[in-house]
C-alpha positions in Angstrom: 21.0 -16.3 79.7 17.1 -15.2 81.5 16.8 -11.8 79.8 16.2 -11.0 76.3 18.9 -11.8 73.7 19.9 -9.6 70.4 20.3 -12.8 68.1 16.8 -14.0 68.9 13.1 -12.8 68.9 11.9 -9.5 67.5 15.5 -8.0 69.4 16.9 -9.8 65.8 14.5 -9.0 63.8 15.0 -5.1 65.0 19.0 -5.3 64.0 17.8 -6.7 60.6 15.4 -3.9 60.0 17.3 -1.3 61.1 20.4 -3.2 59.2 17.9 -3.2 56.3 17.0 0.6 56.4 20.3 2.3 56.8 20.9 0.2 53.6 17.8 1.3 51.3 18.1 4.8 52.5 21.8 4.9 51.2 21.0 3.6 48.0 18.0 5.1 46.8 20.1 8.5 48.0 22.8 7.7 45.8 20.3 6.1 42.8 18.6 9.6 43.5 21.7 11.8 43.8 23.0 10.6 40.6 20.1 12.1 38.5 18.2 8.9 38.9 14.1 9.2 39.1 12.9 9.2 42.7 11.4 4.8 42.8 8.2 4.5 43.4 7.5 3.8 47.5 6.2 0.5 46.9 9.2 -0.4 45.6 11.3 1.1 47.1 9.3 -0.8 50.4 9.9 -4.3 49.0 13.6 -3.9 48.5 14.2 -2.5 51.6 12.0 -5.1 53.6 14.0 -7.9 51.5 17.4 -6.4 52.1 16.1 -6.0 56.1 15.2 -9.8 55.4 18.5 -11.0 54.5 20.1 -8.7 57.1 17.7 -10.7 59.9 19.1 -13.4 58.7 22.2 -12.4 59.3 22.4 -11.3 63.0 21.7 -14.7 64.4 25.1 -13.2 66.2 27.1 -10.4 67.1 28.8 -8.7 63.8 32.1 -6.7 63.9 32.4 -4.0 61.5 34.1 -6.0 58.6 30.7 -7.9 58.4 28.5 -4.7 58.6 30.8 -2.9 56.1 30.5 -5.6 53.6 26.4 -5.9 54.4 25.7 -1.8 54.1 28.1 -2.0 50.7 27.0 -5.4 49.1 23.5 -4.4 49.8 23.8 -0.8 48.8 24.9 -1.8 45.6 21.9 -4.4 44.6 19.5 -1.8 45.9 21.2 0.7 44.0 21.2 -2.0 40.1 17.5 -2.6 40.4 16.6 0.5 40.8 18.5 1.2 38.1 17.3 -1.5 36.0 14.0 -1.1 37.0 13.3 2.4 36.7 12.4 4.0 33.5 15.3 6.5 33.0 18.2 3.3 33.0 18.4 3.3 29.5 19.2 7.6 29.3 21.4 7.2 32.8 23.0 4.3 31.3 24.1 6.3 27.7 25.1 9.8 28.7 21.7 10.9 28.6 20.9 11.6 32.7 22.6 14.6 33.1 25.4 13.5 35.5 29.0 15.0 34.5 32.0 13.1 34.4 33.1 14.8 38.4 29.9 14.5 39.7 30.1 10.4 39.5 33.4 10.2 41.3 32.0 12.7 43.6 29.1 10.6 44.1 30.8 7.7 45.2 33.6 8.7 47.5 30.1 11.0 49.4 28.7 7.4 49.3 31.8 5.6 50.3 32.7 8.4 53.1 28.5 7.9 54.4 29.2 3.9 54.5 32.4 3.9 56.4 29.9 6.9 58.6 27.4 4.5 59.2 29.1 1.2 60.1 30.6 2.9 62.6 27.7 3.6 64.0 25.9 0.5 63.8 29.4 -1.4 64.9 29.1 0.9 68.0 25.2 0.1 67.8 25.5 -3.6 67.7 28.3 -3.3 70.9 25.7 -1.5 73.1 23.4 -3.7 71.9 24.9 -6.6 73.1 26.5 -5.3 76.5 23.1 -3.8 77.7 21.4 -7.5 76.8 23.9 -9.0 78.9 23.4 -6.6 82.0 20.0 -7.3 81.5 20.0 -10.4 81.7 22.7 -10.8 84.8 20.4 -8.7 86.8 17.6 -11.3 85.8 16.3 -13.9 87.8 17.3 -17.4 86.2 14.9 -20.1 85.0 15.3 -22.7 87.2 15.8 -26.3 85.5 14.4 -29.1 87.5 16.7 -31.1 89.6 17.9 -34.0 88.0 17.0 -37.7 88.7 18.9 -39.6 91.3 16.6 -42.9 92.0 14.7 -44.9 89.1 11.1 -43.5 89.7 9.3 -45.7 91.4 5.1 -45.9 92.3 3.2 -48.2 94.6 0.4 -49.8 93.1 -1.7 -51.8 95.8 -2.7 -55.5 94.8 -5.5 -55.5 96.7 -7.5 -53.5 98.2 -7.7 -53.5 102.0 -10.1 -56.3 104.3 -13.0 -54.6 106.0 -14.3 -55.3 108.9 -16.8 -58.5 109.7 -19.4 -55.8 110.8 -18.8 -53.6 108.2 -19.4 -56.4 105.5 -22.4 -57.9 108.0 -24.0 -54.5 108.0 -23.8 -53.8 103.9 -25.5 -57.1 102.9 -26.9 -58.5 105.1 -28.9 -56.0 107.5 -30.9 -53.4 106.4 -32.0 -50.3 108.8 -34.2 -48.8 106.6 -38.2 -50.1 107.0 -41.9 -48.9 107.0 -42.4 -46.3 109.0 -43.2 -46.1 112.1 -47.5 -46.5 113.4 -47.4 -44.6 116.8 
């Protein structure tokens, strides 16, 4: 393929970045929605960057809905757990002092399952569209021409002796000089 390809370079990093950003946003919203504190911006950016880096590592080929769902779900749970462990209110939230009722966690989980499924559908469609678009672009771009294969060994001719000079040329160069004292007149 002559054009850009989604499994290499900037497009691969962009695909990973989008998946990481989507996973991080879902995880942070689940954490805050479960009455957790909003994490620091630096921690949030670091966790989203880690998920994006991991997603870029998995972007070596086109991914289907099952792979995307697994990435979103696993990344979302991992980021949410890390946020819970690093937040100051982790102890209170896990011992029932976080202020959530028994119905809210079930509703929260259901809302995030629906959001994860919807986002999986969106990212799957985007993945298919990106691969189709880059294939279409690659089909109209000029192809790189490969060098022609060698059909015979390469031969380079070197002269074995310098070409012979005519005798008059040798005599003029060595015996006869045309330069002399200036003429007086």
